[in-house]
C-alpha positions in Angstrom: 19.7 -4.8 -19.4 20.2 -1.2 -20.4 20.8 1.3 -17.6 20.5 5.0 -17.1 22.6 7.0 -14.6 20.7 9.0 -11.9 22.7 10.8 -9.2 25.6 8.5 -9.8 23.6 5.3 -9.7 23.3 3.0 -12.7 19.6 2.2 -12.8 17.6 0.1 -15.3 16.1 2.3 -18.0 12.6 1.1 -16.9 13.1 2.6 -13.4 10.7 5.5 -14.1 7.9 2.8 -14.1 8.9 2.1 -10.5 8.6 5.8 -9.8 5.1 6.0 -11.3 4.0 3.0 -9.2 5.4 4.5 -6.0 3.6 7.8 -6.8 0.4 5.9 -7.3 0.5 5.1 -3.5 0.2 8.8 -2.9 -3.0 8.9 -4.9 -4.3 6.0 -2.8 -3.6 7.9 0.4 -5.3 11.0 -0.9 -8.3 9.0 -1.9 -8.5 7.3 1.5 -7.9 10.5 3.5 -10.1 13.0 1.6 -12.7 10.9 -0.1 -13.3 8.1 2.5 -12.2 8.9 6.0 -13.0 12.6 6.1 -16.6 12.3 4.7 -17.2 9.3 6.9 -16.0 11.1 10.0 -18.4 14.0 9.2 -21.4 11.7 8.6 -20.7 9.8 11.7 -20.2 12.9 13.8 -16.9 11.7 15.3 -15.1 14.8 16.5 -11.3 15.3 16.5 -9.1 14.3 18.2 -10.9 10.9 18.4 -9.3 8.4 16.1 -12.3 6.0 16.1 -15.9 5.9 17.3 -16.2 3.8 20.5 -17.0 0.1 19.9 -20.5 0.4 21.5 -21.3 3.4 19.3 -20.1 1.6 16.2 -22.2 -1.4 17.0 -25.3 0.7 17.1 -24.6 3.0 14.1 -23.8 1.9 10.6 -22.3 5.4 9.9 -19.9 5.1 12.9 -19.0 1.6 11.9 -18.2 2.7 8.3 -16.1 5.5 9.7 -14.1 3.0 11.9 -13.7 0.7 8.9 -12.5 3.5 6.6 -10.2 4.8 9.3 -8.8 1.3 9.9 -8.2 0.7 6.1 -6.3 3.9 6.0 -4.2 3.1 9.1 -3.5 -0.4 7.8 -2.3 1.1 4.5 0.0 3.5 6.4 1.4 0.6 8.3 2.1 -1.4 5.1 3.6 1.4 3.1 7.2 1.3 4.4 7.4 -2.4 3.5 5.9 -1.9 0.0 8.0 1.2 -0.7 11.3 -0.4 0.3 10.7 -3.7 -1.3 9.5 -2.0 -4.5 12.6 0.1 -4.7 15.0 -2.7 -4.0 13.3 -5.1 -6.4 13.1 -2.3 -9.0 16.8 -1.9 -9.0 17.1 -5.2 -10.8 13.6 -6.0 -12.0 11.8 -2.7 -12.5 8.9 -3.9 -14.6 8.0 -6.6 -12.1 8.4 -4.2 -9.2 6.3 -1.5 -10.8 3.6 -4.0 -11.8 3.5 -5.5 -8.3 3.3 -2.1 -6.6 0.6 -1.0 -9.0 -1.4 -4.1 -8.4 -1.0 -3.6 -4.6 -2.4 -0.1 -5.0 -5.4 -1.4 -7.0 -5.9 -4.1 -4.3 -5.9 -1.4 -1.6 -8.5 0.7 -3.4 -10.7 -2.4 -3.4 -9.8 -3.2 0.2 -10.8 0.3 1.2 -14.1 0.2 -0.7 -15.1 -3.2 0.7 -13.9 -2.5 4.2 -15.7 0.9 4.2 -19.0 -0.9 3.6 -19.3 -1.2 7.3 -19.0 -5.0 7.0 -15.4 -5.7 7.7 -15.6 -9.3 6.4 -16.1 -8.1 2.9 -12.5 -6.9 2.7 -11.0 -10.5 2.8 -10.4 -11.1 -1.0 -8.7 -7.8 -1.5 -6.8 -8.2 1.8 -5.4 -11.6 0.7 -4.5 -10.2 -2.7 -2.6 -7.4 -1.1 -0.8 -9.8 1.3 0.3 -12.1 -1.6 1.6 -9.1 -3.6 3.5 -7.8 -0.5 5.0 -11.2 0.1 6.1 -11.4 -3.6 7.8 -8.0 -3.2 9.5 -9.0 0.1 10.8 -12.2 -1.4 12.0 -10.6 -4.6 13.8 -7.7 -2.7 15.4 -10.3 -0.4 16.6 -12.2 -3.5 18.0 -9.0 -5.2 19.7 -7.9 -2.0 21.2 -11.4 -1.2 22.4 -11.8 -4.8 24.1 -8.4 -4.8 25.8 -9.2 -1.5 27.0 -12.5 -2.8 28.3 -10.8 -6.0 30.2 -8.3 -3.9 31.8 -11.2 -1.9 32.5 -13.1 -5.2 30.5 -16.1 -4.0 
């Protein structure tokens, strides 16, 4: 594998793909924040600083339910990002094309997750949710492998 040096680190030459995949997560967050949650909040009439519409309100109003669903999709994405970012970077240090592809697919699955969850029918999110979970698991396992292998190499085991 050919490497490139960046800030004293020898990285695979394909590492910019990992950077692009990580940057795509920022586009996902902008989409969720400005094109899903904010308009849904406005339509539902949910005033700041409330994070969600009350459960009883959402049960009676599809607009409030959609807002809650978009808001939850966004919150769930924020909860997942540290896992995705770290595992993508660690995996990318050895397998950059795989890491970039997995992160990119995760982002696509989250766009679909947001779209289907935001329908106001939370059960519609299941296929995209399971896809995202499988991709996240693949990144966790691959980053664990890369880290463990590097540690064993250092120990000469």
